[in-house]
Each structure stands twice: as structure tokens, then as C-alpha cells.
C-alpha positions in Angstrom: -15.3 36.9 -98.7 -11.7 36.5 -99.1 -9.2 38.7 -97.5 -7.6 41.0 -99.5 -4.5 42.8 -98.3 -5.3 46.0 -100.3 -8.5 46.4 -98.3 -6.8 45.8 -95.1 -4.4 48.7 -95.6 -7.4 50.9 -96.2 -9.1 49.5 -92.7 -12.0 48.0 -94.6 -12.5 44.6 -92.7 -15.6 42.7 -93.3 -17.7 42.5 -90.0 -17.3 38.9 -89.5 -13.6 39.0 -89.5 -13.8 42.0 -86.9 -15.9 39.6 -84.6 -13.6 36.5 -85.1 -10.7 38.9 -84.3 -12.2 40.1 -81.2 -13.1 36.6 -79.8 -9.6 35.5 -80.3 -8.2 38.5 -78.7 -10.5 38.0 -75.9 -9.7 34.4 -75.3 -5.8 35.1 -75.5 -6.5 37.9 -72.8 -8.3 35.2 -70.6 -5.6 32.7 -71.1 -3.0 35.3 -70.2 -4.8 36.4 -66.9 -5.2 32.5 -66.1 -1.5 32.0 -66.5 -0.6 35.2 -64.6 -2.8 34.3 -61.6 -1.8 30.6 -61.5 0.4 29.7 -58.9 1.5 26.2 -60.3 2.8 27.8 -63.4 4.7 30.3 -61.5 6.6 27.8 -59.7 5.2 28.3 -56.1 5.1 25.1 -54.2 1.8 24.0 -52.4 2.1 22.8 -49.0 -0.2 20.4 -47.4 -0.6 19.8 -43.9 -1.0 16.1 -43.0 -2.2 15.0 -39.5 -1.6 11.4 -39.2 -3.8 9.6 -36.7 -1.4 6.5 -35.7 -2.0 5.0 -32.4 0.9 3.6 -30.6 0.5 1.4 -27.5 1.6 3.2 -24.4 4.9 2.7 -23.1 4.5 0.9 -19.7 7.4 0.1 -17.2 7.8 -3.0 -15.4 6.7 -1.5 -12.2 3.4 0.0 -13.9 2.7 -3.6 -15.0 3.3 -5.1 -11.6 1.1 -2.2 -10.0 -1.8 -3.1 -12.4 -1.4 -7.1 -11.8 -1.5 -6.4 -8.0 -4.6 -4.2 -8.5 -6.4 -7.1 -10.4 -5.2 -9.6 -7.9 -6.7 -7.2 -5.0 -10.1 -6.8 -6.9 -10.3 -10.6 -7.3 -9.5 -11.0 -3.6 -12.0 -8.4 -2.5 -14.8 -10.0 -4.6 -13.9 -13.5 -3.2 -14.1 -12.1 0.5 -17.3 -10.2 -0.1 -19.1 -13.4 -1.5 -17.7 -15.4 1.5 -19.2 -12.8 4.0 -22.4 -13.1 2.2 -22.4 -16.8 2.7 -21.3 -16.5 6.5 -24.1 -13.9 6.8 -26.6 -16.4 5.5 -25.4 -19.1 7.7 -25.4 -17.0 10.8 -29.1 -16.2 9.8 -29.9 -19.9 9.6 -28.3 -20.4 12.8 -30.4 -17.7 14.4 -33.7 -19.0 13.0 -32.5 -22.7 14.3 -31.8 -21.2 17.8 -35.2 -19.5 17.8 -37.0 -22.7 17.0 -35.0 -24.6 19.6 -35.9 -21.8 22.1 -39.6 -21.9 21.2 -39.7 -25.6 21.7 -37.9 -25.6 25.0 -40.6 -23.0 26.2 -43.3 -25.4 25.1 -41.4 -28.1 27.0 -41.1 -26.0 29.9 -44.9 -25.4 30.0 -45.6 -29.1 29.6 -43.2 -29.9 32.6 -45.0 -27.7 34.6 -48.3 -28.8 33.8 -47.2 -32.4 34.6 -45.6 -31.3 37.8 -48.7 -29.4 38.9 -50.9 -32.7 37.9 -48.6 -35.0 39.9 -48.3 -32.6 42.7 -44.6 -31.6 42.7 -44.1 -28.4 44.3 -41.7 -25.8 42.6 -39.0 -24.3 44.9 -39.8 -21.0 46.1 -36.0 -19.7 45.9 -34.2 -21.4 43.1 -31.0 -22.7 43.9 -28.0 -21.2 42.1 -25.4 -23.4 41.1 -21.9 -22.5 41.7 -18.8 -24.0 40.1 -15.6 -24.1 41.9 -12.4 -23.6 39.8 -10.0 -26.1 40.5 -6.3 -25.1 40.5 -3.4 -27.5 39.9 -0.6 -27.6 42.3 2.7 -27.5 40.8 5.9 -28.6 42.5 8.3 -25.9 43.7 10.6 -24.4 41.3 8.1 -25.0 38.5 6.0 -22.1 37.2 2.4 -22.8 35.6 3.5 -22.9 32.1 6.0 -25.4 32.0 5.4 -29.1 32.2 7.9 -31.9 33.2 
């Protein structure tokens, strides 16, 4: 069917033409609504919030660096002192064991000596004699104190 302008004036459109006209007008209406609500066509700027994650080294003063160096030095010194104290403690324990073994050997020798003395008939004194030591003092010439030497 061909479109006839005489029939158009009378309002006699074929059914296909009316459907096409309805589809085209609905499409134009949708486009108009999209354009109307579109913010980019209306010229409104969109803003984006950007949060940069850039890490910068901490600003440190010379005093802070000196304090940190001192703390590291003291930590090393404390570790060294602790290790030396452990060594000294181990040495003292070794000396204690050694002195205990010497004491045991001396006790055994004392028992042996008493048996030998008993076998030989040597009597032990009833009151042991206490040894006294005299402290010798120096006589300095007159006018000199004990701390100065000539």
C-alpha cells in the first residue's frame, strides 16, 4: 500500500502505518526523557573523590635519630652484659663444684690421718690450740704520717 495524501486527510491510515507511527513516537519520547534526565548533556560536572595512598617517610630530627642510636647501643650493651653475667654464673658454679670436691677430698684425708695417728698411737690434744697472729705495725719517724713515704 502506498500512502495516499487524499486518504490521509480523511483519517484513513492503514493499520501498519499507525503501528509504525506509534513505535517511532514512543522511541522519540524515550530519547527525550533520557536527554532530559541526563546530567552530562545538561552540563553538570561530575566530581570524583580521590584518596591517594602515598606513604612518605617520617620526618625525623637529628635528636630523634641520636636517641634511637643510643637506644640501639644500650640494647646491645645490655645483651652483652647479660651474656657475660651468664658466663660468670657458670664459672662460679664450676668453682663451687670444684671446692666441694676439694672439701670432700680433705675430709677423706682427715679421716685417713686420724686412722694413721690412732694406729701409731699418737694422741690428739684435748683442747685444740688456737693460733693467734699479731698485727705488726710500722714505726714511722716523727713528723711523717703513715701515708707518706720518704
